[in-house]
MILUMPA-274804 format. One record per atom (N, C-alpha, C, CB): atom name; x, y, z. Coordinates in nm, 2 decimals, padded with zeros to 4 digits. Each point is the difference from the previous one (the first is absolute). Glycine has a CB too. Layout:
<sites>
+------+--------+--------+--------+
! atom !      X !      Y !      Z !
+------+--------+--------+--------+
!   CA !      X !      Y !      Z !
...
+------+--------+--------+--------+
</sites>
This chain:
<sites>
+------+--------+--------+--------+
! atom !      X !      Y !      Z !
+------+--------+--------+--------+
!    N !  00.09 ! -00.12 !  00.00 !
!   CA ! -00.09 !  00.12 !  00.00 !
!    C !  00.09 !  00.12 !  00.00 !
!   CB ! -00.19 ! -00.12 !  00.12 !
!    N !  00.17 !  00.21 ! -00.22 !
!   CA !  00.08 !  00.12 !  00.00 !
!    C ! -00.07 !  00.12 !  00.07 !
!   CB !  00.09 ! -00.08 ! -00.22 !
!    N ! -00.03 !  00.19 !  00.22 !
!   CA ! -00.05 !  00.12 !  00.08 !
!    C ! -00.13 !  00.05 ! -00.04 !
!   CB !  00.23 !  00.06 !  00.04 !
!    N ! -00.26 ! -00.06 ! -00.18 !
!   CA ! -00.12 !  00.04 ! -00.05 !
!    C ! -00.12 ! -00.09 !  00.04 !
!   CB !  00.12 !  00.11 ! -00.19 !
!    N ! -00.09 ! -00.24 !  00.19 !
!   CA ! -00.10 ! -00.10 !  00.03 !
!    C ! -00.03 !  00.01 !  00.15 !
!   CB !  00.08 ! -00.15 ! -00.18 !
!    N !  00.02 !  00.17 !  00.26 !
!   CA ! -00.02 !  00.02 !  00.15 !
!    C ! -00.08 !  00.13 !  00.02 !
!   CB !  00.22 ! -00.12 !  00.05 !
!    N ! -00.20 !  00.22 ! -00.12 !
!   CA ! -00.08 !  00.12 !  00.01 !
!    C ! -00.15 ! -00.03 ! -00.03 !
!   CB !  00.21 !  00.15 ! -00.06 !
!    N ! -00.23 ! -00.22 ! -00.05 !
!   CA ! -00.14 ! -00.04 ! -00.04 !
!    C ! -00.06 ! -00.08 !  00.11 !
!   CB !  00.07 !  00.00 ! -00.24 !
!    N !  00.00 ! -00.09 !  00.30 !
!   CA ! -00.06 ! -00.08 !  00.11 !
!    C ! -00.04 !  00.08 !  00.12 !
!   CB !  00.14 ! -00.19 ! -00.08 !
!    N ! -00.05 !  00.28 !  00.12 !
!   CA ! -00.02 !  00.09 !  00.11 !
!    C ! -00.12 !  00.10 ! -00.02 !
!   CB !  00.24 ! -00.02 !  00.06 !
!    N ! -00.24 !  00.07 ! -00.19 !
!   CA ! -00.11 !  00.09 ! -00.03 !
!    C ! -00.14 ! -00.07 !  00.00 !
!   CB !  00.16 !  00.14 ! -00.14 !
!    N ! -00.16 ! -00.26 !  00.09 !
!   CA ! -00.12 ! -00.08 !  00.00 !
!    C ! -00.04 ! -00.03 !  00.14 !
!   CB !  00.05 ! -00.10 ! -00.22 !
!    N !  00.04 !  00.06 !  00.31 !
!   CA ! -00.03 ! -00.02 !  00.14 !
!    C ! -00.05 !  00.12 !  00.07 !
!   CB !  00.18 ! -00.17 !  00.00 !
!    N ! -00.12 !  00.28 ! -00.03 !
!   CA ! -00.05 !  00.13 !  00.06 !
!    C ! -00.14 !  00.03 ! -00.04 !
!   CB !  00.23 !  00.08 !  00.01 !
!    N ! -00.26 ! -00.09 ! -00.14 !
!   CA ! -00.13 !  00.03 ! -00.05 !
!    C ! -00.11 ! -00.09 !  00.06 !
!   CB !  00.10 !  00.08 ! -00.22 !
!    N ! -00.07 ! -00.21 !  00.23 !
!   CA ! -00.09 ! -00.10 !  00.06 !
!    C ! -00.02 !  00.04 !  00.14 !
!   CB !  00.07 ! -00.18 ! -00.16 !
!    N !  00.03 !  00.21 !  00.23 !
!   CA ! -00.01 !  00.04 !  00.15 !
!    C ! -00.09 !  00.12 !  00.02 !
!   CB !  00.23 ! -00.10 !  00.04 !
!    N ! -00.21 !  00.20 ! -00.13 !
!   CA ! -00.08 !  00.12 !  00.01 !
!    C ! -00.15 ! -00.03 ! -00.03 !
!   CB !  00.20 !  00.14 ! -00.07 !
!    N ! -00.22 ! -00.23 ! -00.03 !
!   CA ! -00.14 ! -00.04 ! -00.03 !
!    C ! -00.06 ! -00.07 !  00.12 !
!   CB !  00.06 ! -00.01 ! -00.25 !
!    N !  00.02 ! -00.08 !  00.31 !
!   CA ! -00.06 ! -00.08 !  00.12 !
!    C ! -00.03 !  00.09 !  00.12 !
!   CB !  00.13 ! -00.20 ! -00.09 !
!    N ! -00.05 !  00.30 !  00.11 !
!   CA ! -00.02 !  00.09 !  00.12 !
!    C ! -00.11 !  00.10 ! -00.03 !
!   CB !  00.24 ! -00.03 !  00.06 !
!    N ! -00.26 !  00.07 ! -00.19 !
!   CA ! -00.10 !  00.09 ! -00.04 !
!    C ! -00.10 ! -00.06 ! -00.09 !
!   CB !  00.16 !  00.19 !  00.03 !
!    N ! -00.24 ! -00.29 !  00.01 !
!   CA ! -00.09 ! -00.07 ! -00.09 !
!    C ! -00.12 !  00.08 ! -00.04 !
!   CB !  00.07 ! -00.21 !  00.11 !
!    N ! -00.14 !  00.17 ! -00.21 !
!   CA ! -00.13 !  00.06 ! -00.04 !
!    C ! -00.11 ! -00.04 !  00.09 !
!   CB !  00.08 !  00.01 ! -00.24 !
!    N ! -00.17 !  00.09 !  00.27 !
!   CA ! -00.11 ! -00.03 !  00.09 !
!    C ! -00.13 !  00.02 ! -00.07 !
!   CB !  00.14 !  00.07 !  00.19 !
!    N ! -00.24 ! -00.15 ! -00.15 !
!   CA ! -00.14 !  00.02 ! -00.05 !
!    C ! -00.09 !  00.01 !  00.12 !
!   CB !  00.06 ! -00.13 ! -00.22 !
!    N ! -00.18 !  00.19 !  00.19 !
!   CA ! -00.10 !  00.02 !  00.09 !
!    C ! -00.12 ! -00.08 ! -00.05 !
!   CB !  00.08 !  00.23 !  00.08 !
!    N ! -00.14 ! -00.31 !  00.00 !
!   CA ! -00.12 ! -00.08 ! -00.04 !
!    C ! -00.12 !  00.06 !  00.07 !
!   CB !  00.13 ! -00.21 ! -00.04 !
!    N ! -00.24 !  00.24 ! -00.03 !
!   CA ! -00.12 !  00.04 !  00.05 !
!    C ! -00.12 ! -00.06 ! -00.07 !
!   CB !  00.11 !  00.22 !  00.07 !
!    N ! -00.23 ! -00.18 ! -00.04 !
!   CA ! -00.12 ! -00.06 ! -00.06 !
!    C !  00.00 !  00.02 ! -00.15 !
!   CB ! -00.12 !  00.03 !  00.21 !
!    N !  00.17 !  00.08 ! -00.26 !
!   CA !  00.00 !  00.03 ! -00.14 !
!    C !  00.11 ! -00.06 ! -00.08 !
!   CB ! -00.11 !  00.21 !  00.06 !
!    N !  00.20 ! -00.28 !  00.00 !
!   CA !  00.11 ! -00.07 ! -00.07 !
!    C !  00.13 !  00.04 !  00.07 !
!   CB ! -00.13 !  00.01 ! -00.21 !
!    N !  00.23 ! -00.01 !  00.13 !
!   CA !  00.14 !  00.03 !  00.06 !
!    C !  00.05 !  00.13 ! -00.07 !
!   CB !  00.04 ! -00.24 !  00.05 !
!    N !  00.05 !  00.31 !  00.02 !
!   CA !  00.06 !  00.12 ! -00.06 !
!    C !  00.15 ! -00.01 !  00.04 !
!   CB ! -00.22 !  00.14 !  00.01 !
!    N !  00.30 ! -00.10 ! -00.10 !
!   CA !  00.15 !  00.00 !  00.02 !
!    C !  00.03 !  00.13 !  00.08 !
!   CB !  00.04 ! -00.13 ! -00.21 !
!    N !  00.05 !  00.11 !  00.31 !
!   CA !  00.04 !  00.11 !  00.09 !
!    C !  00.14 !  00.04 ! -00.03 !
!   CB ! -00.16 ! -00.08 !  00.17 !
!    N !  00.23 !  00.02 ! -00.26 !
!   CA !  00.14 !  00.03 ! -00.03 !
!    C !  00.09 ! -00.08 !  00.09 !
!   CB ! -00.07 !  00.23 ! -00.07 !
!    N !  00.19 ! -00.18 !  00.08 !
!   CA !  00.11 ! -00.07 !  00.07 !
!    C !  00.02 !  00.07 !  00.13 !
!   CB !  00.11 ! -00.07 ! -00.21 !
!    N ! -00.08 ! -00.01 !  00.31 !
!   CA !  00.03 !  00.06 !  00.14 !
!    C !  00.09 ! -00.10 !  00.08 !
!   CB ! -00.22 !  00.12 ! -00.01 !
!    N !  00.28 ! -00.06 !  00.11 !
!   CA !  00.09 ! -00.07 !  00.08 !
!    C ! -00.07 ! -00.11 !  00.07 !
!   CB !  00.14 !  00.20 !  00.04 !
!    N ! -00.08 ! -00.32 ! -00.03 !
!   CA ! -00.07 ! -00.12 !  00.05 !
!    C ! -00.04 !  00.01 !  00.14 !
!   CB !  00.13 ! -00.13 ! -00.16 !
!    N ! -00.06 !  00.21 !  00.25 !
!   CA ! -00.04 !  00.01 !  00.14 !
!    C ! -00.09 !  00.12 !  00.02 !
!   CB !  00.22 ! -00.09 !  00.06 !
!    N ! -00.24 !  00.17 ! -00.16 !
!   CA ! -00.10 !  00.11 !  00.01 !
!    C ! -00.08 !  00.01 ! -00.13 !
!   CB !  00.16 !  00.13 !  00.15 !
!    N ! -00.26 ! -00.22 ! -00.16 !
!   CA ! -00.08 ! -00.01 ! -00.12 !
!    C ! -00.09 !  00.13 ! -00.02 !
!   CB !  00.00 ! -00.25 !  00.02 !
!    N ! -00.04 !  00.28 ! -00.14 !
!   CA ! -00.08 !  00.12 ! -00.02 !
!    C ! -00.13 ! -00.02 !  00.07 !
!   CB !  00.10 !  00.03 ! -00.22 !
!    N ! -00.16 !  00.09 !  00.25 !
!   CA ! -00.13 !  00.00 !  00.07 !
!    C ! -00.10 ! -00.08 ! -00.08 !
!   CB !  00.05 !  00.23 !  00.11 !
!    N ! -00.14 ! -00.30 ! -00.05 !
!   CA ! -00.10 ! -00.09 ! -00.05 !
!    C !  00.05 ! -00.11 ! -00.09 !
!   CB ! -00.14 !  00.20 !  00.00 !
!    N !  00.27 ! -00.24 !  00.02 !
!   CA !  00.05 ! -00.11 ! -00.07 !
!    C ! -00.05 ! -00.13 !  00.06 !
!   CB !  00.21 !  00.13 ! -00.06 !
!    N ! -00.26 ! -00.22 ! -00.03 !
!   CA ! -00.04 ! -00.13 !  00.05 !
!    C !  00.10 ! -00.11 ! -00.01 !
!   CB ! -00.22 !  00.07 ! -00.08 !
!    N !  00.30 ! -00.07 ! -00.03 !
!   CA !  00.10 ! -00.10 ! -00.01 !
!    C !  00.10 !  00.04 ! -00.11 !
!   CB ! -00.16 ! -00.18 !  00.08 !
!    N !  00.27 !  00.10 ! -00.09 !
!   CA !  00.10 !  00.02 ! -00.10 !
!    C ! -00.05 ! -00.07 ! -00.13 !
!   CB !  00.19 !  00.00 !  00.17 !
!    N ! -00.17 !  00.07 ! -00.28 !
!   CA ! -00.04 ! -00.05 ! -00.13 !
!    C !  00.11 ! -00.09 ! -00.05 !
!   CB ! -00.14 !  00.21 ! -00.05 !
!    N !  00.13 ! -00.34 !  00.08 !
!   CA !  00.10 ! -00.09 ! -00.02 !
!    C !  00.03 ! -00.02 ! -00.15 !
!   CB ! -00.06 ! -00.12 !  00.21 !
!    N ! -00.04 !  00.13 ! -00.29 !
!   CA !  00.02 ! -00.02 ! -00.15 !
!    C !  00.08 !  00.11 ! -00.06 !
!   CB ! -00.22 ! -00.12 ! -00.01 !
!    N !  00.19 !  00.24 !  00.05 !
!   CA !  00.09 !  00.11 ! -00.05 !
!    C !  00.14 !  00.00 !  00.06 !
!   CB ! -00.20 !  00.14 ! -00.02 !
!    N !  00.21 ! -00.19 !  00.14 !
!   CA !  00.14 ! -00.01 !  00.06 !
!    C !  00.07 ! -00.11 ! -00.08 !
!   CB ! -00.08 !  00.07 !  00.23 !
!    N !  00.02 ! -00.18 ! -00.26 !
!   CA !  00.06 ! -00.11 ! -00.07 !
!    C !  00.04 !  00.04 ! -00.14 !
!   CB ! -00.14 ! -00.16 !  00.13 !
!    N !  00.06 !  00.24 ! -00.20 !
!   CA !  00.03 !  00.05 ! -00.13 !
!    C !  00.13 !  00.09 !  00.00 !
!   CB ! -00.24 ! -00.02 ! -00.07 !
!    N !  00.24 !  00.11 !  00.17 !
!   CA !  00.11 !  00.09 !  00.02 !
!    C !  00.13 ! -00.08 !  00.02 !
!   CB ! -00.15 !  00.18 !  00.09 !
!    N !  00.15 ! -00.28 !  00.00 !
!   CA !  00.12 ! -00.08 !  00.03 !
!    C !  00.04 ! -00.08 ! -00.12 !
!   CB ! -00.07 ! -00.01 !  00.24 !
!    N ! -00.03 ! -00.04 ! -00.32 !
!   CA !  00.03 ! -00.08 ! -00.12 !
!    C !  00.07 !  00.09 ! -00.10 !
!   CB ! -00.20 ! -00.15 !  00.05 !
!    N !  00.15 !  00.27 ! -00.07 !
!   CA !  00.06 !  00.09 ! -00.10 !
!    C !  00.15 !  00.03 !  00.05 !
!   CB ! -00.23 !  00.10 ! -00.06 !
!    N !  00.25 ! -00.08 !  00.19 !
!   CA !  00.13 !  00.03 !  00.05 !
!    C !  00.10 ! -00.11 ! -00.03 !
!   CB ! -00.10 !  00.15 !  00.18 !
!    N !  00.05 ! -00.28 ! -00.15 !
!   CA !  00.09 ! -00.11 ! -00.03 !
!    C !  00.02 ! -00.02 ! -00.15 !
!   CB ! -00.09 ! -00.11 !  00.21 !
!    N ! -00.01 !  00.13 ! -00.29 !
!   CA !  00.02 ! -00.01 ! -00.15 !
!    C !  00.10 !  00.10 ! -00.05 !
!   CB ! -00.23 ! -00.08 ! -00.02 !
!    N !  00.22 !  00.20 !  00.06 !
!   CA !  00.09 !  00.11 ! -00.05 !
!    C !  00.14 ! -00.03 !  00.06 !
!   CB ! -00.18 !  00.17 ! -00.02 !
!    N !  00.19 ! -00.21 !  00.15 !
!   CA !  00.13 ! -00.03 !  00.06 !
!    C !  00.07 ! -00.12 ! -00.06 !
!   CB ! -00.09 !  00.09 !  00.21 !
!    N !  00.01 ! -00.19 ! -00.25 !
!   CA !  00.05 ! -00.12 ! -00.07 !
!    C !  00.05 !  00.04 ! -00.13 !
!   CB ! -00.15 ! -00.15 !  00.13 !
!    N !  00.08 !  00.23 ! -00.21 !
!   CA !  00.04 !  00.04 ! -00.13 !
!    C !  00.13 !  00.08 !  00.01 !
!   CB ! -00.24 !  00.00 ! -00.08 !
!    N !  00.25 !  00.09 !  00.18 !
!   CA !  00.12 !  00.07 !  00.01 !
!    C !  00.12 ! -00.09 !  00.04 !
!   CB ! -00.13 !  00.20 !  00.07 !
!    N !  00.10 ! -00.30 !  00.01 !
!   CA !  00.11 ! -00.09 !  00.04 !
!    C !  00.05 ! -00.07 ! -00.12 !
!   CB ! -00.11 ! -00.03 !  00.23 !
!    N !  00.02 ! -00.02 ! -00.32 !
!   CA !  00.05 ! -00.07 ! -00.12 !
!    C !  00.07 !  00.09 ! -00.09 !
!   CB ! -00.19 ! -00.16 !  00.03 !
!    N !  00.14 !  00.29 ! -00.04 !
!   CA !  00.06 !  00.09 ! -00.09 !
!    C !  00.14 !  00.04 !  00.04 !
!   CB ! -00.23 !  00.09 ! -00.05 !
!    N !  00.25 ! -00.08 !  00.18 !
!   CA !  00.13 !  00.04 !  00.05 !
!    C !  00.10 ! -00.12 !  00.01 !
!   CB ! -00.11 !  00.18 !  00.13 !
!    N !  00.08 ! -00.29 ! -00.19 !
!   CA !  00.09 ! -00.12 !  00.01 !
!    C !  00.13 !  00.04 ! -00.08 !
!   CB ! -00.20 ! -00.16 !  00.01 !
!    N !  00.31 !  00.11 !  00.04 !
!   CA !  00.13 !  00.02 ! -00.06 !
!    C !  00.00 ! -00.05 ! -00.15 !
!   CB !  00.11 ! -00.02 !  00.22 !
!    N ! -00.08 !  00.11 ! -00.31 !
!   CA !  00.01 ! -00.03 ! -00.14 !
!    C ! -00.13 !  00.00 ! -00.07 !
!   CB !  00.19 ! -00.14 !  00.06 !
!    N ! -00.30 !  00.18 !  00.01 !
!   CA ! -00.13 ! -00.01 ! -00.07 !
!    C ! -00.01 !  00.11 ! -00.10 !
!   CB ! -00.10 ! -00.09 !  00.20 !
!    N !  00.17 !  00.20 ! -00.19 !
!   CA ! -00.01 !  00.12 ! -00.09 !
!    C !  00.11 !  00.00 ! -00.10 !
!   CB ! -00.12 !  00.12 !  00.17 !
!    N !  00.21 ! -00.22 ! -00.17 !
!   CA !  00.11 !  00.00 ! -00.10 !
!    C ! -00.05 ! -00.06 ! -00.13 !
!   CB !  00.17 ! -00.02 !  00.19 !
!    N ! -00.12 !  00.08 ! -00.30 !
!   CA ! -00.04 ! -00.06 ! -00.13 !
!    C !  00.05 ! -00.14 ! -00.02 !
!   CB ! -00.01 !  00.24 ! -00.09 !
!    N ! -00.06 ! -00.31 !  00.01 !
!   CA !  00.05 ! -00.14 ! -00.03 !
!    C !  00.11 !  00.01 ! -00.10 !
!   CB ! -00.23 ! -00.09 !  00.04 !
!    N !  00.33 !  00.00 ! -00.03 !
!   CA !  00.11 !  00.00 ! -00.09 !
!    C ! -00.05 ! -00.07 ! -00.13 !
!   CB !  00.17 ! -00.01 !  00.19 !
!    N ! -00.13 !  00.07 ! -00.30 !
!   CA ! -00.04 ! -00.05 ! -00.13 !
!    C !  00.09 ! -00.12 ! -00.04 !
!   CB ! -00.08 !  00.23 ! -00.07 !
!    N !  00.02 ! -00.33 !  00.02 !
!   CA !  00.08 ! -00.11 ! -00.05 !
!    C !  00.06 !  00.04 ! -00.14 !
!   CB ! -00.15 ! -00.17 !  00.13 !
!    N !  00.26 !  00.11 ! -00.17 !
!   CA !  00.05 !  00.03 ! -00.13 !
!    C ! -00.09 ! -00.05 ! -00.11 !
!   CB !  00.23 !  00.00 !  00.10 !
!    N ! -00.24 !  00.07 ! -00.21 !
!   CA ! -00.08 ! -00.04 ! -00.11 !
!    C !  00.08 ! -00.04 ! -00.12 !
!   CB ! -00.17 !  00.16 !  00.08 !
!    N !  00.11 ! -00.25 ! -00.16 !
!   CA !  00.06 ! -00.05 ! -00.12 !
!    C !  00.02 !  00.11 ! -00.10 !
!   CB ! -00.10 ! -00.23 !  00.04 !
!    N !  00.22 !  00.25 ! -00.10 !
!   CA !  00.01 !  00.10 ! -00.10 !
!    C ! -00.08 ! -00.02 ! -00.12 !
!   CB !  00.23 !  00.04 !  00.09 !
!    N ! -00.27 ! -00.16 ! -00.12 !
!   CA ! -00.08 ! -00.03 ! -00.12 !
!    C ! -00.15 !  00.02 !  00.02 !
!   CB !  00.18 ! -00.17 ! -00.06 !
!    N ! -00.23 !  00.11 !  00.17 !
!   CA ! -00.15 !  00.00 !  00.01 !
!    C ! -00.04 !  00.09 !  00.12 !
!   CB ! -00.02 ! -00.22 ! -00.10 !
!    N !  00.11 !  00.25 !  00.19 !
!   CA ! -00.03 !  00.08 !  00.12 !
!    C ! -00.06 ! -00.07 !  00.12 !
!   CB ! -00.04 !  00.18 ! -00.16 !
!    N !  00.02 ! -00.31 !  00.15 !
!   CA ! -00.05 ! -00.08 !  00.11 !
!    C !  00.10 ! -00.01 !  00.11 !
!   CB ! -00.14 ! -00.13 ! -00.15 !
!    N !  00.10 !  00.15 !  00.28 !
!   CA !  00.10 ! -00.02 !  00.11 !
!    C !  00.04 ! -00.14 !  00.01 !
!   CB ! -00.11 !  00.19 !  00.12 !
!    N !  00.24 ! -00.20 ! -00.07 !
!   CA !  00.06 ! -00.14 !  00.02 !
!    C !  00.08 !  00.00 !  00.13 !
!   CB !  00.00 ! -00.04 ! -00.25 !
!    N !  00.02 ! -00.08 !  00.30 !
!   CA !  00.08 ! -00.01 !  00.12 !
!    C !  00.14 !  00.03 ! -00.03 !
!   CB ! -00.15 ! -00.18 !  00.09 !
!    N !  00.22 !  00.25 !  00.00 !
!   CA !  00.14 !  00.04 ! -00.02 !
!    C !  00.09 ! -00.12 ! -00.04 !
!   CB ! -00.03 !  00.19 !  00.16 !
!    N !  00.00 ! -00.31 ! -00.11 !
!   CA !  00.08 ! -00.12 ! -00.03 !
!    C ! -00.03 ! -00.07 ! -00.13 !
!   CB !  00.03 ! -00.03 !  00.24 !
!    N ! -00.14 !  00.08 ! -00.31 !
!   CA ! -00.04 ! -00.07 ! -00.12 !
!    C !  00.09 !  00.02 ! -00.12 !
!   CB ! -00.23 !  00.03 !  00.08 !
!    N !  00.25 ! -00.14 ! -00.16 !
!   CA !  00.08 !  00.01 ! -00.12 !
!    C ! -00.07 !  00.03 ! -00.12 !
!   CB !  00.15 ! -00.16 !  00.11 !
!    N ! -00.28 !  00.12 ! -00.11 !
!   CA ! -00.09 !  00.02 ! -00.12 !
!    C ! -00.13 !  00.07 !  00.04 !
!   CB !  00.11 ! -00.20 ! -00.11 !
!    N ! -00.16 !  00.28 !  00.03 !
!   CA ! -00.13 !  00.07 !  00.02 !
!    C ! -00.11 ! -00.10 ! -00.02 !
!   CB !  00.09 !  00.22 ! -00.07 !
!    N ! -00.19 ! -00.23 !  00.17 !
!   CA ! -00.11 ! -00.09 ! -00.01 !
!    C ! -00.10 !  00.05 ! -00.10 !
!   CB !  00.03 ! -00.06 !  00.23 !
!    N ! -00.03 !  00.19 ! -00.27 !
!   CA ! -00.10 !  00.05 ! -00.09 !
!    C !  00.04 ! -00.02 ! -00.15 !
!   CB ! -00.05 !  00.17 !  00.17 !
!    N !  00.17 ! -00.15 ! -00.20 !
!   CA !  00.04 ! -00.01 ! -00.14 !
!    C !  00.12 ! -00.10 ! -00.03 !
!   CB ! -00.08 !  00.24 ! -00.02 !
!    N !  00.14 ! -00.29 !  00.12 !
!   CA !  00.10 ! -00.09 ! -00.01 !
!    C !  00.14 !  00.06 ! -00.03 !
!   CB ! -00.17 ! -00.16 ! -00.08 !
!    N !  00.18 !  00.29 !  00.08 !
!   CA !  00.13 !  00.07 ! -00.02 !
!    C !  00.10 ! -00.03 !  00.11 !
!   CB ! -00.13 !  00.19 ! -00.12 !
!    N !  00.25 ! -00.21 !  00.07 !
!   CA !  00.11 ! -00.02 !  00.10 !
!    C !  00.03 !  00.13 !  00.07 !
!   CB !  00.10 ! -00.19 ! -00.14 !
!    N ! -00.09 !  00.18 !  00.27 !
!   CA !  00.02 !  00.12 !  00.08 !
!    C !  00.15 !  00.01 !  00.03 !
!   CB ! -00.23 ! -00.01 !  00.10 !
!    N !  00.28 !  00.13 ! -00.09 !
!   CA !  00.14 !  00.03 !  00.03 !
!    C !  00.04 ! -00.02 !  00.14 !
!   CB !  00.00 !  00.16 ! -00.19 !
+------+--------+--------+--------+
</sites>
C-alpha cells in the first residue's frame, strides 16, 4: 500500500465515522414520515423519532465505493502507459521480442 492509497483509506474511514456520528433523522407521525436532516447522535433534532437507517446505509455505501475506487486508482503503476510491443516492419502486427518470424506474414525478424 502506497501513501496515496493510505490517504484514501483514512479519508474513507473519516467520512464513514462522521456519517455514523451525525446520522440522518426522521420523524414519524400520523400523516407519515418527514426527514429532519442530520444531527449529532447524542443530541437528535427536536421531534426526531429514529435514525433513518436506509439513508445512512446509502451514504456509507457511497463512501466505501468512492474510497475503493480511489484505492484501486492509486495503485502503483496504475497510471503508467503500457509498453508497446515491437511491430513487424512488413505487416505491423506486434510480436514477442524473442520471436524469429512474424505470425502475421511469416517475415523473418531481425
